[in-house]
C-alpha positions in Angstrom: -8.5 -51.2 60.5 -8.1 -49.8 64.1 -9.9 -52.0 66.7 -12.5 -50.7 68.6 -14.2 -54.0 70.2 -15.1 -52.0 73.5 -18.9 -50.7 72.8 -17.6 -48.1 75.4 -15.6 -47.0 72.4 -18.2 -46.3 69.8 -21.4 -44.2 70.0 -24.1 -45.8 67.4 -25.8 -49.2 68.0 -24.2 -52.7 67.2 -26.0 -55.3 65.6 -24.7 -59.3 65.5 -26.2 -60.9 62.2 -24.7 -63.8 63.2 -27.7 -66.9 62.4 -29.7 -64.6 59.8 -28.5 -65.4 57.4 -29.0 -69.3 57.7 -32.5 -68.4 58.6 -32.8 -68.6 62.4 -35.7 -67.4 63.5 -34.8 -66.5 67.0 -31.7 -64.8 65.3 -33.9 -62.9 62.8 -36.1 -62.1 65.8 -33.2 -60.6 67.6 -31.9 -58.8 65.0 -34.5 -57.3 64.1 -36.0 -55.9 67.9 -32.4 -54.5 67.7 -32.7 -53.0 64.4 -36.3 -51.4 65.5 -34.7 -49.4 68.4 -31.7 -48.3 66.7 -34.0 -46.8 64.0 -36.6 -45.5 65.8 -34.0 -43.7 68.0 -31.1 -42.5 65.7 -31.5 -44.6 61.9 -27.6 -45.6 62.2 -26.5 -49.0 63.8 -23.3 -51.2 62.9 -23.4 -54.5 61.9 -20.9 -57.2 62.4 -20.8 -61.3 61.3 -22.6 -59.9 58.2 -21.7 -62.4 56.6 -18.9 -60.6 54.1 -15.4 -62.3 53.7 -12.9 -59.7 54.4 -10.8 -60.9 51.9 -13.3 -59.6 49.1 -13.4 -56.6 51.4 -9.8 -56.1 51.3 -9.8 -56.7 47.6 -12.3 -54.4 46.5 -10.1 -51.3 48.9 -7.0 -52.3 47.4 -8.8 -51.6 44.4 -10.4 -48.3 44.8 -6.6 -47.2 46.0 -5.2 -48.3 43.0 -7.9 -47.0 40.8 -8.0 -43.5 42.4 -4.7 -43.0 42.1 -4.5 -42.5 38.7 -4.7 -39.2 36.9 -7.9 -37.3 36.2 -7.7 -37.8 33.0 -6.9 -41.5 32.6 -10.1 -41.9 34.8 -12.0 -39.4 32.7 -12.0 -41.9 30.2 -14.7 -43.7 32.3 -16.4 -40.4 33.3 -19.9 -40.8 34.4 -22.7 -41.7 31.9 -26.6 -41.0 31.7 -26.7 -44.2 33.9 -25.0 -42.8 36.8 -21.9 -45.3 35.7 -18.7 -44.3 36.2 -16.4 -42.2 37.6 -17.3 -38.8 39.3 -14.9 -36.2 39.2 -13.9 -33.9 42.3 -16.6 -31.3 42.5 -19.6 -33.1 41.2 -21.9 -33.7 43.9 -23.9 -30.6 45.6 -25.9 -32.1 48.5 -29.4 -29.8 48.8 -28.7 -26.5 51.0 -24.5 -27.0 50.8 -23.4 -24.4 49.3 -20.0 -26.1 48.0 -19.7 -29.2 46.6 -18.4 -32.0 48.4 -14.6 -32.5 48.2 -14.4 -36.3 47.4 -14.6 -38.4 43.7 -16.0 -41.2 43.4 -16.6 -44.6 41.0 -20.4 -46.3 41.0 -21.4 -49.2 39.2 -24.6 -51.0 39.5 -26.9 -54.0 38.7 -24.9 -55.5 35.6 -27.5 -56.0 32.6 -27.4 -55.9 28.9 -28.5 -53.5 26.5 -31.2 -56.0 25.3 -32.6 -56.6 28.8 -36.1 -56.0 28.7 -35.8 -52.9 31.9 -33.1 -51.8 29.4 -35.2 -51.3 26.3 -38.0 -50.3 28.3 -36.2 -47.3 28.9 -35.7 -47.4 32.4 -33.4 -44.7 34.0 -30.2 -46.1 36.0 -30.0 -49.3 34.0 -27.5 -51.2 31.7 -23.8 -52.2 31.6 -21.5 -50.8 34.2 -18.6 -49.0 32.4 -14.9 -51.1 33.5 -11.5 -48.9 32.5 -9.5 -50.8 29.9 -6.6 -49.2 32.1 -7.4 -51.3 34.9 -9.5 -54.6 34.3 -8.9 -55.8 37.3 -11.2 -53.3 39.1 -14.4 -55.1 37.5 -13.7 -58.7 39.3 -12.9 -56.9 42.4 -16.0 -54.8 42.4 -18.1 -57.5 40.9 -17.0 -59.8 44.0 -18.3 -57.4 46.6 -21.0 -56.0 44.7 -22.4 -59.3 45.3 -21.3 -60.0 48.7 -22.4 -56.9 50.3 -25.9 -57.4 48.2 -26.5 -61.1 50.4 -25.6 -58.5 53.1 -28.7 -56.3 52.4 -30.8 -59.6 51.7 -30.2 -60.9 55.1 -30.6 -57.6 56.7 -34.1 -56.7 55.4 -35.2 -59.8 56.9 -34.8 -58.5 60.0 -35.9 -54.8 59.1 -38.9 -56.3 58.0 -39.3 -58.2 62.1 -38.5 -55.1 63.3 -41.3 -53.2 61.1 -44.0 -56.2 62.5 -44.1 -57.9 58.6 -43.1 -61.2 57.2 -39.2 -61.3 57.3 -39.9 -62.4 53.3 -41.7 -58.7 52.8 -39.0 -56.8 50.8 -37.7 -60.3 48.8 -40.3 -59.4 46.1 -39.6 -55.7 45.9 -36.4 -56.8 44.8 -36.1 -58.9 41.4 -33.7 -56.7 39.7 -32.6 -54.3 42.5 -31.6 -50.9 42.0 -28.8 -51.8 44.0 -25.9 -49.0 43.7 -22.4 -49.7 44.9 -19.5 -47.2 44.9 -16.1 -46.5 45.9 -15.1 -43.3 47.4 -11.7 -41.1 47.7 -11.6 -38.3 50.3 -8.5 -36.0 49.7 -7.3 -34.8 52.9 -9.6 -32.1 54.6 -7.9 -28.3 53.2 -6.3 -27.1 56.1 -7.5 -23.8 55.6 -10.9 -24.8 54.1 -14.1 -22.7 55.3 -16.6 -24.2 57.8 -19.2 -25.3 55.0 -17.2 -27.6 52.8 -17.4 -31.3 53.2 -16.0 -34.2 52.2 -19.9 -34.8 52.2 -22.1 -32.0 53.1 -25.1 -32.9 55.5 -27.6 -35.5 53.7 -30.4 -38.1 54.1 -30.0 -41.1 51.7 -32.0 -41.2 48.9 -33.4 -44.8 48.8 -33.7 -47.7 51.4 -30.9 -49.0 53.3 -26.8 -48.0 52.9 -24.1 -50.6 54.0 -20.7 -48.6 54.3 -17.3 -49.9 54.8 -15.1 -47.7 55.7 -11.0 -47.4 56.4 -9.8 -46.1 59.8 -9.7 -42.4 59.0 -12.8 -41.6 60.6 -14.8 -38.7 59.9 -18.5 -40.0 59.1 -20.8 -38.3 61.7 -24.1 -38.8 62.4 -26.1 -35.8 63.9 -27.9 -37.1 67.0 -32.0 -36.9 67.2 -32.7 -36.2 70.7 -29.4 -33.7 71.5 -29.2 -32.2 68.0 -25.1 -33.0 68.0 -22.6 -34.1 65.9 -21.5 -37.6 66.8 -18.7 -39.6 65.0 -19.5 -43.3 63.8 -15.9 -44.3 64.8 -14.5 -47.6 62.6 -14.6 -50.5 64.2 -13.0 -53.7 63.0 -15.1 -56.5 61.0 -17.8 -53.7 60.4 -20.5 -52.5 58.4 -22.1 -49.2 59.3 -25.4 -49.3 58.1 -28.6 -46.3 57.7 -31.8 -45.6 56.8 -32.7 -43.7 53.7 -35.3 -41.9 52.6 -37.6 -44.5 50.9 -37.3 -46.9 54.2 -38.7 -44.0 56.3 -41.3 -43.1 53.9 -42.1 -47.1 53.6 -42.5 -46.8 57.5 -44.7 -43.9 57.5 -41.2 -42.7 59.8 -41.2 -45.2 62.7 -37.6 -45.9 61.1 -35.8 -42.3 61.2 -33.5 -41.3 58.3 -30.7 -39.7 60.0 -28.5 -36.3 58.7 -24.7 -37.4 58.1 -22.1 -36.1 57.0 -17.6 -36.3 56.1 -15.4 -34.6 57.3 -11.5 -36.0 56.5 -9.2 -34.3 59.1 -7.1 -38.0 59.3 -4.3 -35.9 57.5 -4.2 -38.6 54.6 -6.9 -39.8 52.0 -9.8 -41.9 53.2 -11.2 -44.1 51.4 -14.9 -46.4 51.7 -17.3 -48.4 49.8 -21.0 -47.3 49.8 -23.9 -49.6 49.0 -27.3 -48.4 48.5 -29.3 -51.3 48.7 -32.3 -50.4 46.6 -35.8 -52.2 45.5 -36.5 -52.7 41.9 -37.3 -49.2 39.8 -41.0 -50.2 39.5 -41.1 -51.3 43.1 -44.0 -49.5 44.9 -43.2 -47.8 48.1 -46.3 -47.2 50.0 -47.0 -47.0 54.1 -49.8 -48.9 53.7 -48.4 -52.2 52.9 -47.2 -52.1 55.9 -49.8 -52.2 57.9 -50.2 -48.2 57.9 -54.2 -47.2 57.1 -54.9 -44.5 54.3 -56.1 -42.0 56.9 -52.8 -41.9 58.8 -50.7 -42.3 56.2 -48.5 -39.3 55.7 -46.9 -40.4 52.6 -48.3 -41.4 49.2 -47.4 -44.3 47.4 -43.9 -43.6 44.9 -42.0 -46.0 42.4 -38.7 -46.3 43.9 -37.0 -45.5 40.6 -38.6 -42.3 40.6 -37.9 -41.1 43.7 -34.2 -42.2 43.8 -33.5 -40.5 40.5 -35.2 -37.7 41.6 -32.9 -37.0 44.0 -30.0 -38.2 41.9 -30.9 -35.3 39.1 -30.9 -32.9 42.4 -27.9 -33.3 43.7 -25.4 -33.9 40.7 -23.5 -31.7 38.5 -23.4 -33.7 35.1 -26.8 -34.3 35.5 -28.0 -30.4 36.0 -26.3 -29.6 32.7 -27.5 -32.3 30.7 -31.0 -31.1 31.6 
């Protein structure tokens, strides 16, 4: 990956997570204050020293390149199912207010739960076993390892997020007992050279859930809508980092103290772009209520909502395969 070690070469805040996993109170306080500033001003930032081993990242990225190179008729063996697990073909996602489907493919996985798990038996949407391809058995090993490691990084991050919101570091932990974490390998073909201006790899949107942790290759193309200037700025690839952003659920939870920011992808690199996005979200039934973070009911901008219900509604609104089912 291209190295961008000079802070002047990047446009988003850079936050060092060293010491957070070890529970160092001063490290958590330092990261929390940096996150508070970043999330109240733009909603996007980089983290370094996040604890995810590079060998785990490299294995997942190599698996992504292998998987997406298979022909569509092969990948269709694990086509997306009602649990939002599996392969999403090119053109399967249409962001709200977009005029054209996203120019991308992705493969989605979640928390592995057996069919007899109480949440699955209770009919919770998006729950159950993952879809793993018989034609590429090594994919499960690579993604399972990444899923667990990035989940640890998400849990660390939420300790600092909580401190940034002025609440106890452990506030979010009981909300994540059976997390609705979704991890997606994403493949962007080269942007069509004569594409219309309303064609994007991913059209401008905000994320649905709590926090997103993204690993991107060195292709570039991720852009963030800066609040102050209302202009698009590049989230330049930076070695050793993850890009983090606030989702709509955390914006609601914080009563808009933390901002959920528009972002988009346009892959003008001239070659394929790969990334792995993780939406680190609470258990399905977790209640998202600004009043739980010290906001009085008169000042609350949002009514309580179950995390899973909100996320499911947003997925239903943006995915073509779900609209057809409805």
